[in-house]
SEFIPA-205195 format. One record per atom (N, C-alpha, C, CB): atom name; x, y, z negated. Coordinates in Angstrom, 3 decimals, always signed. Each point is the difference from the previous one (the first is absolute). Glycine has a CB too. Layout:
<recs>
CA / X / Y / Z
...
</recs>
This chain:
<recs>
N / -24.707 / +22.415 / -8.861
CA / +0.481 / +0.044 / +1.365
C / +1.076 / -1.073 / +0.177
CB / -0.527 / +2.485 / +0.173
N / +0.433 / -3.253 / +0.891
CA / +0.988 / -0.999 / +0.350
C / +1.329 / +0.693 / +0.278
CB / -1.789 / -1.525 / +0.944
N / +2.877 / +0.984 / -1.517
CA / +1.316 / +0.611 / +0.171
C / +0.363 / +0.118 / +1.477
CB / +0.702 / -0.931 / -2.217
N / -1.008 / -0.100 / +3.016
CA / +0.366 / +0.024 / +1.420
C / -0.858 / +0.962 / +0.810
CB / +0.745 / -2.352 / -0.223
N / -1.850 / +2.830 / -0.329
CA / -0.832 / +0.936 / +0.746
C / +0.455 / +1.445 / -0.183
CB / -1.903 / -1.586 / -0.243
N / +2.799 / +1.820 / -0.701
CA / +0.515 / +1.349 / -0.182
C / +0.873 / +0.368 / +1.189
CB / -0.079 / -0.250 / -2.510
N / +0.052 / +1.489 / +2.970
CA / +0.784 / +0.403 / +1.174
C / +1.487 / -0.294 / -0.133
CB / -1.677 / +1.759 / +0.388
N / +2.253 / -1.557 / -1.577
CA / +1.439 / -0.218 / -0.161
C / +0.378 / -1.479 / +0.080
CB / +0.085 / +2.051 / -1.407
N / -1.050 / -2.968 / +1.271
CA / +0.282 / -1.431 / +0.062
C / -0.168 / -0.560 / +1.406
CB / -0.733 / -0.187 / -2.364
N / +0.261 / +0.983 / +3.289
CA / -0.247 / -0.488 / +1.354
C / +1.275 / -0.211 / +0.806
CB / -2.169 / +1.172 / -0.079
N / +3.230 / -0.501 / -0.293
CA / +1.255 / -0.125 / +0.718
C / +1.156 / -0.126 / -0.989
CB / -0.943 / +1.331 / +1.924
N / +1.888 / -2.202 / -1.581
CA / +1.204 / -0.178 / -0.788
C / +1.174 / +0.315 / +0.919
CB / -1.075 / -1.771 / -1.520
N / +1.849 / +2.772 / +1.138
CA / +1.130 / +0.444 / +0.807
C / -0.425 / +0.273 / +1.448
CB / +1.543 / -1.321 / -1.482
N / -2.707 / +1.949 / +1.633
CA / -0.478 / +0.378 / +1.326
C / -0.647 / -1.107 / +0.799
CB / +1.757 / +1.642 / -0.027
N / -1.850 / -2.853 / -0.543
CA / -0.597 / -1.127 / +0.709
C / -1.273 / -0.422 / -0.727
CB / +2.273 / -0.770 / +0.833
N / -3.232 / +0.209 / -0.118
CA / -1.240 / -0.428 / -0.656
C / +0.284 / -0.995 / -1.125
CB / -1.241 / +0.367 / +2.152
N / +0.556 / -0.198 / -3.266
CA / +0.168 / -0.900 / -1.140
C / -0.587 / -1.362 / +0.332
CB / -0.080 / +1.944 / -1.600
N / +0.715 / -2.995 / +1.076
CA / -0.504 / -1.358 / +0.164
C / -1.092 / -0.196 / -1.043
CB / +2.240 / -0.879 / +0.893
N / -3.401 / +0.356 / -0.506
CA / -1.093 / -0.186 / -0.960
C / +0.423 / -0.835 / -1.215
CB / -1.608 / +0.170 / +1.905
N / +1.047 / +0.174 / -3.055
CA / +0.329 / -0.678 / -1.256
C / -0.249 / -1.503 / +0.110
CB / -0.572 / +2.091 / -1.270
N / -0.533 / -2.490 / +1.889
CA / -0.326 / -1.422 / +0.123
C / +1.087 / -0.740 / +0.768
CB / -2.444 / +0.556 / -0.072
N / +2.977 / +0.085 / +1.102
CA / +1.073 / -0.605 / +0.796
C / +1.266 / -0.124 / -0.840
CB / -0.988 / +0.958 / +2.115
N / +1.331 / +0.110 / -2.838
CA / +1.190 / -0.038 / -0.864
C / -0.107 / -1.136 / -1.025
CB / +0.291 / +2.492 / +0.298
N / -1.450 / -2.614 / -0.930
CA / -0.182 / -1.038 / -1.012
C / +0.096 / -1.404 / +0.610
CB / -1.447 / +1.582 / -1.307
N / +0.915 / -1.759 / +2.491
CA / +0.079 / -1.305 / +0.667
C / +1.447 / -0.340 / +0.362
CB / -2.327 / +0.328 / +0.906
N / +3.100 / +0.662 / -0.508
CA / +1.412 / -0.227 / +0.316
C / +0.778 / -0.310 / -1.282
CB / -0.169 / +1.547 / +2.001
N / -0.136 / -0.855 / -3.082
CA / +0.632 / -0.303 / -1.292
C / -0.344 / -1.429 / -0.427
CB / -0.112 / +2.446 / -0.665
N / -1.118 / -2.878 / +0.903
CA / -0.388 / -1.387 / -0.300
C / +0.860 / -0.989 / +0.793
CB / -2.359 / +0.766 / -0.473
N / +2.686 / -0.440 / +1.730
CA / +0.872 / -0.858 / +0.806
C / +1.376 / -0.122 / -0.658
CB / -1.238 / +0.680 / +2.099
N / +1.795 / +0.439 / -2.538
CA / +1.302 / -0.028 / -0.673
C / -0.057 / -0.812 / -1.297
CB / +0.530 / +2.243 / +0.998
N / -1.613 / -2.107 / -1.743
CA / -0.154 / -0.774 / -1.231
C / -0.090 / -1.493 / +0.293
CB / -1.152 / +1.952 / -1.058
N / +0.410 / -2.327 / +2.087
CA / -0.111 / -1.412 / +0.387
C / +1.355 / -0.534 / +0.457
CB / -2.407 / +0.356 / +0.665
N / +3.157 / +0.459 / +0.057
CA / +1.336 / -0.353 / +0.476
C / +0.924 / -0.301 / -1.179
CB / -0.340 / +1.438 / +2.042
N / +0.406 / -0.516 / -3.012
CA / +0.873 / -0.170 / -1.165
C / -0.439 / -1.199 / -0.846
CB / +0.442 / +2.478 / -0.012
N / -1.736 / -2.627 / -0.173
CA / -0.517 / -1.108 / -0.802
C / +0.343 / -1.344 / +0.633
CB / -1.859 / +1.471 / -0.805
N / +1.719 / -1.578 / +2.116
CA / +0.337 / -1.248 / +0.694
C / +1.478 / -0.332 / -0.181
CB / -1.821 / +0.435 / +1.682
N / +2.695 / +0.575 / -1.567
CA / +1.431 / -0.240 / -0.192
C / +0.318 / -0.364 / -1.450
CB / +0.485 / +1.597 / +1.864
N / -1.057 / -0.859 / -2.805
CA / +0.265 / -0.262 / -1.422
C / -0.434 / -1.405 / -0.407
CB / -0.283 / +2.440 / -0.464
N / -0.805 / -2.907 / +1.047
CA / -0.539 / -1.314 / -0.354
C / +0.493 / -1.115 / +0.922
CB / -2.003 / +1.160 / -0.894
N / +2.936 / -0.812 / +1.775
CA / +0.603 / -0.955 / +0.953
C / -1.046 / -0.669 / +0.880
CB / +1.834 / -0.402 / -1.633
N / -2.841 / +1.152 / +1.990
CA / -1.024 / -0.473 / +0.941
C / +0.369 / +0.557 / +1.371
CB / -1.834 / -0.106 / -1.808
N / +2.846 / -0.493 / +2.426
CA / +0.570 / +0.562 / +1.221
C / -0.919 / -0.111 / +1.216
CB / +2.218 / -0.568 / -0.916
N / -3.120 / -0.396 / +0.927
CA / -0.979 / -0.051 / +1.089
C / -0.960 / +1.189 / -0.102
CB / +0.171 / -2.529 / +0.070
N / -0.521 / +2.916 / -1.299
CA / -0.836 / +1.190 / -0.189
C / +0.772 / +1.257 / +0.391
CB / -1.255 / -1.155 / -1.858
N / +2.561 / +1.167 / +1.584
CA / +0.851 / +1.103 / +0.441
C / -0.055 / +0.113 / +1.522
CB / +1.517 / -0.318 / -2.004
N / -1.374 / -0.799 / +2.697
CA / -0.028 / +0.003 / +1.467
C / -1.351 / +0.478 / +0.539
CB / +1.658 / -1.883 / -0.002
N / -2.721 / +1.637 / -0.757
CA / -1.343 / +0.411 / +0.426
C / -0.175 / +1.519 / -0.025
CB / -0.876 / -2.169 / -0.866
N / +1.824 / +2.898 / +0.309
CA / -0.071 / +1.469 / -0.043
C / +0.433 / +0.636 / +1.325
CB / +0.442 / -0.101 / -2.462
N / -0.063 / -0.716 / +3.458
CA / +0.549 / +0.506 / +1.255
C / -0.904 / -0.329 / +1.193
CB / +2.295 / -0.248 / -0.965
N / -2.203 / +1.086 / +2.002
CA / -0.690 / -0.268 / +1.260
C / +0.754 / -1.080 / +0.775
CB / -0.880 / +2.376 / +0.074
N / +0.282 / -2.866 / +0.976
CA / +0.628 / -1.036 / +0.837
C / +1.300 / +0.487 / +0.647
CB / -2.274 / -0.943 / +0.442
N / +2.339 / +2.211 / -0.092
CA / +1.179 / +0.542 / +0.695
C / +0.881 / +0.846 / -0.918
CB / -1.320 / -0.008 / +2.110
N / +1.198 / -0.216 / -3.399
CA / +0.719 / +0.820 / -0.973
C / +1.513 / -0.188 / +0.093
CB / -1.984 / -0.142 / -1.497
N / +2.690 / +1.175 / +1.074
CA / +1.448 / -0.040 / -0.142
C / +0.315 / +0.239 / -1.474
CB / +0.393 / +0.827 / +2.398
N / +0.473 / -1.684 / -2.949
CA / +0.444 / +0.143 / -1.388
C / +1.517 / +0.005 / -0.002
CB / -2.081 / -1.154 / -0.909
N / +2.655 / +2.171 / +0.283
CA / +1.455 / +0.088 / -0.086
C / +0.424 / +0.437 / -1.392
CB / +0.124 / +0.536 / +2.445
N / +0.979 / -1.096 / -2.896
CA / +0.693 / +0.483 / -1.192
C / +1.342 / +0.506 / +0.495
CB / -1.184 / -1.637 / -1.615
N / +1.445 / +2.909 / +1.394
CA / +1.230 / +0.608 / +0.489
C / +0.569 / +0.934 / -1.060
CB / -0.821 / -0.172 / +2.380
N / +1.970 / +0.728 / -2.095
CA / +0.623 / +0.949 / -0.915
C / -0.356 / +1.428 / +0.400
CB / +1.884 / -1.616 / -0.421
N / -1.765 / +2.520 / -0.528
CA / -0.256 / +1.410 / +0.276
C / +0.939 / +0.506 / +1.093
CB / -0.775 / +0.335 / -2.375
N / +2.028 / -0.742 / +2.305
CA / +0.984 / +0.424 / +1.005
C / -0.429 / -0.434 / +1.405
CB / +1.821 / -0.148 / -1.738
N / -2.216 / -1.107 / +1.900
CA / -0.435 / -0.487 / +1.318
C / -1.285 / +0.691 / +0.443
CB / +1.076 / -2.216 / -0.473
N / -1.995 / +2.403 / -0.459
CA / -1.273 / +0.659 / +0.348
C / +0.233 / +1.453 / +0.428
CB / -1.212 / -1.500 / -1.631
N / +2.035 / +2.221 / +0.875
CA / +0.272 / +1.398 / +0.327
C / +0.667 / +0.151 / +1.365
CB / +0.210 / +0.473 / -2.437
N / +0.532 / -1.476 / +2.853
CA / +0.697 / +0.034 / +1.295
C / -0.809 / -0.658 / +1.118
CB / +2.162 / -0.031 / -1.238
N / -3.393 / -0.390 / +0.908
CA / -0.867 / -0.691 / +0.961
C / +0.644 / -1.259 / +0.568
CB / -1.008 / +2.195 / +0.567
N / +1.781 / -2.885 / -1.393
CA / +0.624 / -1.248 / +0.427
C / -0.968 / -1.155 / -0.250
CB / +2.316 / +0.922 / -0.497
N / -2.420 / -1.852 / +1.433
CA / -0.956 / -1.110 / -0.150
C / +0.473 / -1.105 / -0.938
CB / -0.763 / +0.509 / +2.281
N / +1.941 / -0.360 / -2.863
CA / +0.570 / -1.028 / -0.870
C / -0.869 / -0.161 / -1.242
CB / +2.325 / +0.516 / +0.846
N / -2.635 / -1.771 / -1.180
CA / -0.867 / -0.258 / -1.156
C / +0.480 / -1.228 / -0.751
CB / -1.946 / +1.044 / +1.193
N / +1.760 / -1.040 / -2.486
CA / +0.319 / -1.157 / -0.828
C / -1.047 / -1.083 / +0.244
CB / +1.107 / +1.471 / -1.753
N / -2.356 / -1.058 / +1.846
CA / -1.102 / -0.883 / +0.374
C / -0.725 / +0.678 / +1.158
CB / -0.252 / -0.960 / -2.379
N / -0.031 / +0.200 / +3.442
CA / -0.718 / +0.551 / +1.144
C / -1.027 / -1.024 / +0.475
CB / +2.009 / +1.404 / +0.677
N / -3.265 / -0.995 / -0.648
CA / -1.079 / -0.852 / +0.498
C / -0.783 / +0.785 / +1.039
CB / -0.149 / -1.267 / -2.199
N / +0.041 / +0.710 / +3.378
CA / -0.731 / +0.630 / +1.096
C / -1.219 / -0.859 / +0.310
CB / +2.126 / +1.034 / +0.957
N / -3.265 / -0.645 / -1.496
CA / -1.229 / -0.750 / +0.206
C / -0.372 / -0.811 / -1.228
CB / +0.509 / -0.102 / +2.428
N / -1.796 / -0.165 / -2.538
CA / -0.506 / -0.704 / -1.187
C / +0.551 / -1.418 / -0.101
CB / -2.077 / +1.374 / +0.125
N / +2.368 / -2.004 / +1.009
CA / +0.577 / -1.341 / -0.033
C / +1.318 / -0.020 / -0.759
CB / -1.109 / -0.501 / +2.175
N / +1.969 / +1.477 / -1.914
CA / +1.278 / +0.081 / -0.714
C / -0.222 / +0.348 / -1.470
CB / +1.142 / +0.698 / +2.129
N / -2.135 / +0.138 / -2.398
CA / -0.320 / +0.365 / -1.384
C / -0.494 / -1.238 / -0.759
CB / -0.579 / +2.371 / +0.718
N / -0.271 / -3.163 / -0.082
CA / -0.481 / -1.236 / -0.633
C / +1.139 / -1.000 / -0.190
CB / -2.260 / +0.365 / +1.034
N / +3.191 / -0.427 / -0.064
CA / +1.178 / -0.863 / -0.169
C / +0.823 / +0.443 / -1.198
CB / +0.048 / -0.431 / +2.469
N / +0.094 / +1.748 / -2.642
CA / +0.738 / +0.536 / -1.149
C / -0.687 / -0.413 / -1.303
CB / +0.794 / +1.960 / +1.392
N / -2.122 / -1.879 / -1.405
CA / -0.762 / -0.405 / -1.183
C / +0.223 / -1.481 / -0.296
CB / -1.727 / +1.768 / +0.493
N / +1.660 / -2.594 / +0.534
CA / +0.177 / -1.446 / -0.164
C / +1.402 / -0.333 / -0.507
CB / -1.664 / -0.390 / +1.835
N / +2.685 / +0.961 / -1.200
CA / +1.367 / -0.330 / -0.397
C / +0.328 / +0.525 / -1.394
CB / +0.662 / +0.036 / +2.403
N / -1.267 / +1.074 / -2.782
CA / +0.228 / +0.530 / -1.347
C / -0.492 / -0.995 / -1.048
CB / -0.217 / +2.359 / +0.869
N / -0.908 / -2.992 / -0.584
CA / -0.576 / -0.967 / -0.948
C / +0.703 / -1.359 / +0.080
CB / -2.207 / +1.184 / +0.193
N / +2.429 / -1.665 / +1.013
CA / +0.433 / -1.379 / +0.188
C / +1.508 / -0.227 / -0.037
CB / -2.023 / -0.259 / +1.318
N / +2.816 / +1.255 / -1.014
CA / +1.435 / -0.262 / +0.122
C / +0.875 / +0.768 / -0.978
CB / -0.438 / -0.452 / +2.352
N / -0.137 / +1.319 / -3.139
CA / +0.801 / +0.786 / -0.930
C / +0.361 / -0.824 / -1.223
CB / -1.107 / +2.091 / +0.807
N / +2.403 / -2.162 / -1.064
CA / +0.487 / -0.664 / -1.207
C / +0.654 / +1.103 / -0.829
CB / +0.364 / -2.302 / +1.158
N / -1.016 / +2.673 / -2.224
CA / +0.510 / +1.089 / -0.844
C / -0.423 / -0.247 / -1.430
CB / -0.087 / +1.631 / +1.918
N / +0.821 / -1.034 / -2.812
CA / -0.355 / -0.069 / -1.414
C / -1.373 / +0.645 / -0.190
CB / +2.453 / +0.059 / -0.698
N / -3.311 / -0.626 / -0.145
CA / -1.331 / +0.589 / -0.201
C / +0.081 / +1.459 / -0.449
CB / -0.864 / -2.271 / -0.583
N / +0.000 / +3.071 / +1.156
CA / -0.018 / +1.427 / -0.312
C / -1.397 / +0.547 / +0.241
CB / +2.442 / +0.225 / +0.606
N / -2.712 / +0.898 / -1.217
CA / -1.240 / +0.733 / +0.241
C / +0.383 / +1.319 / +0.649
CB / -1.203 / -1.093 / -1.981
N / +0.580 / +1.389 / +3.096
CA / +0.208 / +1.280 / +0.679
C / -1.228 / +0.866 / -0.196
CB / +1.520 / -1.069 / +1.709
N / -1.305 / +2.351 / -1.894
CA / -1.089 / +0.971 / -0.093
C / +0.291 / +1.128 / +0.978
CB / -0.452 / -0.582 / -2.440
N / -0.567 / +0.916 / +3.239
CA / +0.101 / +1.073 / +0.988
C / -0.813 / +1.194 / -0.484
CB / +0.319 / -1.670 / +1.885
N / +0.348 / +2.782 / -2.050
CA / -0.661 / +1.236 / -0.399
C / -0.025 / +0.920 / +1.215
CB / +0.752 / -0.241 / -2.434
N / -1.941 / +0.534 / +2.917
CA / -0.161 / +0.852 / +1.179
C / -0.668 / +1.289 / -0.452
CB / -0.171 / -2.002 / +1.577
N / +0.851 / +3.122 / -1.351
CA / -0.492 / +1.294 / -0.469
C / +0.057 / +1.031 / +1.116
CB / +0.757 / -0.549 / -2.324
N / -1.376 / +1.676 / +2.057
CA / +0.082 / +1.120 / +0.933
C / -0.545 / -0.325 / +1.376
CB / +1.962 / +0.775 / -1.249
N / -3.036 / -1.556 / +1.297
CA / -0.575 / -0.369 / +1.301
C / -0.566 / +1.255 / +0.651
CB / -0.545 / -2.354 / -0.807
N / +1.100 / +2.704 / +1.941
CA / -0.381 / +1.219 / +0.700
C / -0.521 / -0.351 / +1.390
CB / +1.717 / +1.330 / -1.296
N / -3.022 / -1.192 / +1.467
CA / -0.613 / -0.221 / +1.308
C / +0.184 / +1.309 / +0.762
CB / -1.727 / -1.730 / -0.875
N / +2.684 / +1.742 / +1.755
CA / +0.438 / +1.258 / +0.609
C / -0.907 / +0.512 / +1.104
CB / +2.274 / -0.678 / -0.561
N / -2.611 / -0.175 / +1.496
CA / -0.854 / +0.454 / +1.090
C / -0.469 / -1.186 / +0.818
CB / +1.207 / +2.196 / +0.073
N / -2.215 / -1.935 / +0.726
CA / -0.476 / -1.023 / +0.916
C / +0.487 / +0.364 / +1.389
CB / -2.045 / -0.497 / -1.430
N / +2.745 / -0.442 / +2.057
CA / +0.450 / +0.193 / +1.375
C / -0.675 / -1.072 / +0.837
CB / +2.249 / +1.001 / -0.714
N / -3.009 / -0.581 / +1.692
CA / -0.796 / -0.909 / +0.834
C / -0.843 / -0.906 / -0.886
CB / +1.756 / +0.059 / +1.814
N / -1.365 / -1.331 / -1.956
CA / -0.827 / -0.928 / -0.778
C / +0.655 / -0.438 / -1.303
CB / -0.974 / -0.779 / +2.131
N / +2.073 / +1.427 / -2.528
CA / +0.727 / -0.443 / -1.193
C / +0.263 / +1.158 / -0.955
CB / +1.058 / -1.813 / +1.353
N / -0.941 / +1.461 / -2.624
CA / +0.374 / +0.969 / -1.029
C / +1.485 / -0.169 / -0.303
CB / -2.348 / -0.013 / -0.995
N / +3.058 / +1.110 / +0.951
CA / +1.408 / -0.009 / -0.395
C / +0.022 / +0.123 / -1.521
CB / +0.802 / +1.048 / +2.221
N / -0.146 / -2.006 / -2.879
CA / +0.003 / -0.044 / -1.464
C / +1.439 / -0.178 / -0.483
CB / -2.355 / -0.978 / -0.050
N / +2.657 / +1.660 / -1.023
CA / +1.316 / -0.143 / -0.632
C / -0.230 / -0.233 / -1.490
CB / +1.140 / +1.503 / +1.739
N / -0.311 / -2.374 / -2.332
CA / -0.115 / -0.306 / -1.426
C / +1.371 / -0.407 / -0.530
CB / -2.420 / -0.722 / +0.278
N / +2.621 / +0.928 / -1.558
CA / +1.229 / -0.429 / -0.659
C / -0.205 / -1.387 / -0.593
CB / +0.628 / +2.398 / -0.505
N / +0.478 / -3.156 / +0.396
CA / -0.093 / -1.291 / -0.683
C / +1.181 / -0.191 / -0.938
CB / -1.242 / -0.958 / +1.957
N / +0.990 / +0.179 / -2.984
CA / +1.016 / -0.437 / -0.949
C / -0.302 / -1.461 / -0.287
CB / +0.308 / +2.340 / -1.039
N / +0.705 / -3.184 / +1.154
CA / -0.178 / -1.425 / -0.269
C / +0.913 / -0.374 / -1.159
CB / -0.604 / -0.496 / +2.431
N / +0.010 / -0.136 / -3.434
CA / +0.777 / -0.488 / -1.137
C / -0.177 / -1.511 / -0.079
CB / -0.264 / +2.204 / -1.259
N / +1.270 / -2.854 / +0.662
CA / -0.105 / -1.441 / -0.211
C / +0.326 / -0.331 / -1.445
CB / +0.612 / -0.437 / +2.400
N / -1.292 / -0.585 / -2.880
CA / +0.255 / -0.506 / -1.333
C / +0.274 / -1.487 / +0.123
CB / -1.468 / +1.772 / -1.088
N / +2.584 / -2.182 / +0.514
CA / +0.344 / -1.419 / -0.059
C / -0.129 / -0.429 / -1.461
CB / +1.586 / +0.153 / +2.025
N / -1.834 / -1.414 / -2.238
CA / -0.258 / -0.498 / -1.357
C / +1.112 / +0.335 / -0.982
CB / -1.309 / -1.826 / +1.015
N / +2.535 / +1.824 / -0.552
CA / +1.134 / +0.160 / -0.906
C / +0.715 / +1.354 / +0.141
CB / +0.270 / -2.465 / +0.096
N / -0.921 / +3.428 / +0.537
CA / +0.633 / +1.309 / +0.196
C / -1.013 / +1.114 / -0.208
CB / +1.633 / -1.012 / +1.615
N / -1.103 / +2.204 / -1.808
CA / -0.844 / +1.193 / -0.085
C / -0.548 / +0.326 / +1.387
CB / +1.346 / +0.885 / -1.964
N / -2.441 / -0.176 / +1.996
CA / -0.562 / +0.462 / +1.271
C / +0.988 / +0.959 / +0.653
CB / -2.376 / -0.269 / -0.864
N / +2.525 / +0.136 / +2.187
CA / +0.929 / +0.856 / +0.721
C / -0.617 / +0.504 / +1.298
CB / +1.915 / -1.253 / -1.010
N / -1.431 / +2.387 / +1.452
CA / -0.453 / +0.555 / +1.272
C / +0.656 / -0.776 / +1.135
CB / -0.325 / +2.298 / -1.034
N / -0.504 / -2.739 / +1.986
CA / +0.499 / -0.709 / +1.166
C / +0.208 / +0.976 / +1.150
CB / -1.177 / -2.100 / -0.739
N / +0.198 / +2.991 / +0.928
CA / +0.074 / +0.890 / +1.159
C / -0.954 / +1.172 / -0.181
CB / +0.626 / -1.937 / +1.482
N / -0.238 / +3.068 / -0.907
CA / -0.904 / +1.144 / +0.091
C / +0.071 / +0.532 / +1.415
CB / +0.291 / +0.579 / -2.456
N / -1.337 / +0.117 / +2.847
CA / -0.027 / +0.558 / +1.342
C / -1.367 / +0.547 / +0.322
CB / +1.768 / -1.590 / +0.704
N / -2.071 / +1.598 / +0.577
CA / -1.294 / +0.508 / +0.438
C / -0.474 / -0.769 / +1.229
CB / +0.555 / +2.279 / -0.923
N / -1.866 / -2.247 / +1.114
CA / -0.623 / -0.613 / +1.167
C / -0.370 / +1.090 / +1.000
CB / -0.883 / -1.916 / -1.406
N / +1.073 / +1.612 / +2.675
CA / -0.481 / +0.835 / +1.097
C / -0.952 / -0.910 / +0.770
CB / +2.149 / +1.483 / +0.154
N / -3.433 / -1.235 / -0.292
CA / -0.998 / -0.945 / +0.508
C / -0.976 / +0.631 / +0.976
CB / +0.212 / -1.230 / -2.121
N / -0.784 / +0.349 / +2.926
CA / -1.114 / +0.376 / +0.857
C / -1.126 / -0.968 / -0.358
CB / +1.506 / +0.910 / +1.912
N / -2.642 / -0.350 / -2.304
CA / -1.143 / -0.791 / -0.464
C / -1.167 / +0.219 / +0.953
CB / +0.768 / +0.164 / -2.416
N / -1.405 / -1.262 / +2.805
CA / -1.153 / +0.076 / +0.899
C / -1.211 / -0.610 / -0.688
CB / +1.500 / -0.115 / +2.035
N / -2.671 / +0.508 / -1.546
CA / -1.238 / -0.557 / -0.546
C / -0.575 / -1.000 / +0.986
CB / -0.455 / +2.119 / -1.296
N / +0.166 / -3.302 / +0.773
CA / -0.615 / -1.063 / +0.783
C / -1.443 / -0.151 / -0.459
CB / +2.228 / -1.195 / +0.312
N / -3.140 / +1.086 / +0.626
CA / -1.413 / -0.150 / -0.350
C / -0.228 / -1.267 / -0.819
CB / -0.637 / +1.239 / +2.087
N / +1.404 / -2.295 / -1.790
CA / -0.191 / -1.280 / -0.683
C / +0.770 / -0.102 / -1.313
CB / -0.356 / -1.023 / +2.222
N / +1.555 / +1.617 / -2.281
CA / +0.878 / -0.233 / -1.139
C / +0.325 / +1.247 / -0.816
CB / +0.936 / -1.851 / +1.293
N / -1.485 / +2.971 / -0.954
CA / +0.317 / +1.227 / -0.727
C / +1.344 / +0.561 / +0.427
CB / -1.348 / -0.815 / -1.929
N / +2.060 / +1.441 / +1.010
CA / +1.288 / +0.607 / +0.318
C / +1.113 / -1.034 / -0.060
CB / -0.814 / +2.188 / -0.897
N / +1.724 / -2.116 / +1.883
CA / +1.135 / -0.917 / +0.104
C / +1.239 / +0.779 / +0.433
CB / -1.543 / -1.933 / +0.569
N / +2.708 / +1.369 / -0.858
CA / +1.256 / +0.602 / +0.451
C / +0.264 / -0.387 / +1.445
CB / +0.915 / -0.048 / -2.348
N / -0.708 / +1.051 / +3.177
CA / +0.418 / -0.221 / +1.381
C / +1.525 / +0.083 / +0.074
CB / -2.189 / +0.955 / +0.887
N / +2.745 / -0.167 / -1.786
CA / +1.453 / +0.113 / -0.136
C / +0.316 / +0.240 / -1.470
CB / +0.260 / +0.913 / +2.369
N / +0.716 / -1.632 / -2.871
CA / +0.479 / +0.234 / -1.364
C / +1.511 / -0.042 / +0.051
CB / -2.082 / -1.018 / -1.070
N / +2.674 / +2.166 / +0.789
CA / +1.457 / +0.092 / -0.077
C / +0.348 / +0.308 / -1.449
CB / +0.228 / +0.791 / +2.431
N / +0.449 / -1.726 / -3.075
CA / +0.478 / +0.183 / -1.366
C / +1.432 / +0.512 / +0.102
CB / -1.517 / -1.854 / -0.943
N / +1.734 / +3.048 / +0.446
CA / +1.310 / +0.652 / +0.096
C / +0.629 / +0.002 / -1.392
CB / -0.753 / +1.465 / +1.962
N / +1.834 / -2.208 / -2.103
CA / +0.688 / -0.095 / -1.284
C / +0.920 / +1.197 / -0.198
CB / -0.119 / -2.507 / +0.106
N / +0.188 / +2.986 / -1.347
CA / +0.862 / +1.136 / -0.311
C / +1.484 / -0.348 / +0.000
CB / -1.860 / +0.913 / -1.333
N / +2.196 / -2.186 / +1.291
CA / +1.398 / -0.401 / -0.124
C / +0.429 / -0.915 / +1.143
CB / -0.199 / +0.220 / -2.478
N / +1.488 / -0.304 / +2.679
CA / +0.554 / -0.943 / +0.976
C / +0.216 / -1.377 / -0.620
CB / +1.106 / +1.909 / +1.183
N / -1.130 / -1.969 / -2.509
CA / +0.275 / -1.247 / -0.701
C / -1.299 / -0.745 / -0.301
CB / +2.073 / +1.018 / -0.997
N / -2.067 / -2.323 / +1.260
CA / -1.174 / -0.829 / -0.241
C / +0.373 / -1.161 / -0.890
CB / -0.974 / +0.657 / +2.208
N / +0.115 / -0.977 / -3.168
CA / +0.267 / -1.215 / -0.774
C / -0.215 / -1.217 / +0.900
CB / -0.702 / +1.141 / -2.167
N / +1.395 / -2.198 / +1.879
CA / -0.150 / -1.207 / +0.812
C / -1.392 / -0.593 / -0.132
CB / +2.433 / -0.441 / -0.263
N / -3.187 / +0.896 / -0.725
CA / -1.345 / -0.538 / -0.225
C / -1.066 / +0.643 / +0.884
CB / +0.685 / -0.462 / -2.328
N / -0.298 / +1.366 / +3.221
CA / -1.011 / +0.626 / +0.864
C / -0.346 / -0.965 / +1.132
CB / +0.858 / +2.335 / -0.558
N / -1.712 / -3.279 / +0.225
CA / -0.536 / -0.915 / +0.985
C / -1.497 / +0.241 / +0.167
CB / +1.774 / -1.698 / -0.571
N / -2.401 / +2.152 / -0.477
CA / -1.432 / +0.288 / +0.045
C / -0.200 / +1.343 / +0.708
CB / -0.422 / -1.320 / -2.151
N / -0.729 / +1.501 / +2.765
CA / -0.300 / +1.288 / +0.631
C / +0.014 / +1.130 / -1.031
CB / -1.380 / -1.184 / +1.740
N / +1.600 / +2.366 / -1.253
CA / +0.082 / +1.199 / -0.856
C / -1.304 / +0.771 / +0.089
CB / +2.501 / +0.139 / +0.325
</recs>
């Protein structure tokens, strides 16, 4: 018997369960997102967003208070692509490797045409002459939509950092 066909799997917290195929496709989007960032393929990172997407990096304090203040704010794919371009072309920094660990991906519900998704993130960096260190931890509050041509894409991605303190090296997207 298919797990999703069992009566207890039809609803999660009183709401209809999201089909397994949809969950897996959304997880694939998160994996592609992290891989693009880890490999510094920022144009591929930008391709994970819709044309009217919003991308923000903010603090937990600002997010909890519904304040629009953001460390990084991009309104629309044009701004997201500009962020990708400037990250590659204008960043002068000591060579480093960043790794994005995205866990606890929770596809919460579908509202109208979008899925509400939440996930945790941890970013570490390794420099040639130093031990690996934690750069940032937090969570994403996302809205994911399905496009007939491109599959699942982020319509909104809010990266909420657990801390108020940021390393000066936070120039790359989170």
